[in-house]
N, C-alpha and C positions, 0 to 999 in steps of 0.2 A: 527747449522743444517740445511743444506740444504733441505731433506725430512726428511719424518717419513714413509719409506718405507723399508722393508727387514730388520729388527732391532731384538732385542731381548728386549722385554720391557713387566717389571713387573708393574700389577696395585695393590696397598694393596684396599682393601676394591672390589675388583672387579665383586663379586656377588651382593652387592646392587644396589640402584636405578642405581646414576650415573654411577658408577664402570663397572656397566655391560653395560650399553650402550656404554661407549668407549672403554670396551674390543672388542665389534661388530665391531664399526667403524674402530677398529686399526686391527683386524682381514680382514677387508675387502682392506687392505690396504698393504695385504701381508705380516704383521709382525707376527712374532712368540709372542706370550702372555701368560705371566704368572698370573694367576689369585692368587692373595694371599689374601684370607677370611677365618675369623674363623667362618663361617656360626650363628653369635651370636642370641641367641632365643628373643632379644629383638625385631625382627620382624621376620613374616614367610613368604616363598613365596620365598627366594633367588633360591631355587632349581630348581623353572622355569626359573629364569632369566637365568640361565645356561646349560640350557639341550639344547637349538639347536648349541652349542659349543662343547659337550661332545665327538663328532667320530671328529672333526677337529684335525690334526696332527700337527695343530700350535699352539693347543692349552693347554696349560696345567694349568692344578686346580690343587692347593696345601690346604687343607683348615687346617689351622694353624693360632696363634695369631701371631698379631706384637710386643706382650712384651715378646714374644720368641727370643730372638735375633740370638742365635744359627741356628736355622731352617729358619730365616729371612736371615741369614749370606749367609748361604748356597743356595737357593733359588734365590740369588740374583750373583749370577756367572756366568759372562760374561753377561750381563746387560746392555745395551747402554742406557737405559731410563727408569726412573721410576715415576711412577703418585701416589702419596701418596694421596688417598682416604679417606682411613681407617680411623673410628673413632667413640667413643661410640657417636651418634647424640643424638638430642632434649633438649630444651633451656628447658622444663619443667620437662623434666626427670632429669635433671641437678641441678637445685634448691633441688632434692629432694633424688641425688646420688652424690654428689660434690666428694667425694674420688675415686669413682670408673672411673667417667668421666674425673678425672685429673689424673688418673694413667694410663689410656688406651689416651687421646689424647694429652697429653704431653708426658709421659713416652713411647709410642709405636713410637712417634713421632722422638723421639731422637735415638730410636732403628733405625730408618728406616734413619738417616742420617748417623748417624755413620758406619752402615753396608754398605751404598752407599760410602761413604768414603773410605774402607777398600776394596770395591771391584772397587772403582775408574770409577764409575756411571759418563756417561757423561754430562747428563741433569735430573734432575729432575723439576719436579713440585708439588706444595701443596697445596691442596685445603682448604683455608682459607673458612671465613664466612663472610657475611655482621654483623653478630651479634655484630664484635669485636665496631661497632664503637659506640654502646649504643644509646640514644636517640639521636637526629641529633640537631645539632646548624644551619643548615641551609639543603636546599635542590635544585638541587639534589646533593649529598654527593660524592666528586671526594677522590680520594688516598691519600690528603694531611688533609681529615677532621680529628680530634681527634680523639683519640680511647680510649675510655671509656667503656669497655660491661658492661651489667648489671645483667648479669645471669653466671654462672659455666663454662656454655658451651662457652659462647663469651671469657670469658679469659684464657682458654684453648688453643683457635684457635689462641688468640694472641700470647700466648705463645711459641705456635709452629711457628710463623712467625717469634718472635725473634731469636728461637733456627738454624731456616734456615739464616736468616742475619749474625748470628755469625758464622756458618758452611760457610758460603759464602766467608767471610773475612778471616777467620783463615784459609783456607784449600783451597781456590780458586775454590770452587764448582760453578756451574751453575744452580741455583733453580731458578726461577721463582713463584710467588705466586698469585695465585688467588683467588678473594674474593667472592665468591658464593651469590647470592640473590636469598631467596624462589622459588626454583625449584621445577616443578611439569612437569606431564607428565608418561606415560604410563611405569608401574614398581613401582612406588614412591611408598614411605612408608606407609602405614597404620593408621599412626598416624597424616598425614600433612593433613592441613587443607581443601585443595581440594578433597582429597580422601573421608573425613569422610563428607564432605555436600553431593557430589554424590552418598556416598551410601545409605546415609539417604532419599536423597529427592528421589532417588529410589526405596525408600522402603516405600514410600509414611509415613515418619515420616520428623519433624520437624527438620533441622538444629541449633545444638549449635552452637553459638556466643559467645567466653570469649570478653565480655569489651561491649560497645555499639555498636562497628560496623561501625565508624566511624575511626576506625586506618588503615592504609593504607599499602599495602605490594606492591615491586616491581615484580610481577610476572614474571619468565623468565621459557621459552618452555626448554624442555631439550634438542631437536634438539640443540639452542644457545647455551648452554654450552659445548655442546661436539664441536663444530666446533670451539668457543673458547678457549676451552682446549688443541686441537691440534694444533692449531695456535700458542700457549705460546710455545708447544714444538719445535716447528717447528723454532719460531724466533732467531735470532742469534743477540748478542750483548745488551741482556737484563738480564743479571745475576743481581740477588737482587732485581729487580725490581716487581713492585707488581701493578696488574689489577684490577679492576672491572668489574665482567660479570654480567650484568643484563638486562632487558629490558629494560631500560631506561625510563620508563614511571611508575608509581602508581595508584594501584586501590583500594578504599577503600572496605573492606570485604562486607557493605552491597551490594555496587557496583556488586561487584562479584558473591554475594547468587543472585542479579535481573537475573543476567547474564546466571548461572547455572538454576536457576527456569525457566528460558524462555524455555533454550535448551533443558530443561527435561522435557517442556512442561506440567510446574506444577506451573507456576506464580498466577494461580490465584486459588491453589488449597491449596499451603503451606507456614506456615511463619515461619519465624525464633525463637527462642529461647535466648533471652539472659540472659547471667547468669554472675558472678563478673568474672572481668579479671584474670590471672595467673600471678603468678608472674616471673619475669624477661623478660615477655615479653614488647621490643620498642613499642613507637606509631605507628612509621611511617617509611620506607623503600624506596629508592630511589636512586638508582644509576648513578653516571655520569658516562655513557661509553665514552667520547670521549678520553681519551686514547687507551683503546682497539680499538674502530675503526680507532684510526690514525697510531698504532702500530700494532698490529694485524686482522688489516681488519675486525675487528667484528661488523655482523649487525643484530641485530635481526629484520626479515624481517614479520614472518606471524602475525595476527592481534591476538587478546586477546582471540576473538571469534574463529576461527578458531584452537586454541590451546586448548581450552577448549572444543570442538566439537570431537577434535581429543583422550582427555582423556575419555571421556564419553562413544566413541566407543569402545577404549580399551575395557574400564571396562564393557560394556554389553556383547563385546565378550568374554571376560572371564568367564563371567558367566554362558556363554553357553556352553563353554569350561568344567566347570566343572561340568556341569548337566548331559552332557553326560557321563563323566566319573562315 
């Protein structure tokens, strides 16, 4: 696909954290964007994520579930590209609700693929997760690393990848899979670590760490994810390929907290509380992004401090907005 302009594009989960940023970017490229989202009560704030686009004639909001095949099929009529981001997220949540997570993430993905097949959609981008790797045998982890998820969520994302591969082979569909690594930034879910840490720090409360804090994560800023996701839709000749999209570096939770405390001016005031590690959480994540660099021209540019500062500023401004209401 030579470019991503003046197309009709459907984004499942388009009211969520990543999906809403993606929808914004696609609209700026003069596309017609169909946001297909069920506004799950799993976390609040989705209405705020979409309000800036509601008066845009090129933006169409459909409040519906990917489990509703007929509705999905109707929404996909005339669509050129599908970004499939809708899912029931949460590694910890999946450990407690495996059936629900499986039904949504696997059954819903099959619905999206089948609807896209019937509507002859030109390209599909599937959002997978670093959770499919499980505990790593080597770092940084390349796309060829063994896949051994240790949470129900990771299993469902891997199953989605397998269905994408099957549909690509059986039906000749152009499907590209992206494995996201610990995405953060404005609009991120309230259950995510950076969000929870910032909230507690700014409320002068001790942030809670599950485990000893030596576990590492490849924190990836939302702007980088959007750039890589759009690049995957534009690139040609990559049907069936898989790409890591991460920050390309790993940071321990303890190091992250030190940076957040300093940025919030609380480094001499607050100390973390450590509790038992949660089931299903991997020890480390660290992406090898050389393939995405080479083929997608993907390149994270801002420093971790810059990105964390941007999120803290966003959160503080959102508090001011809420108080003014």
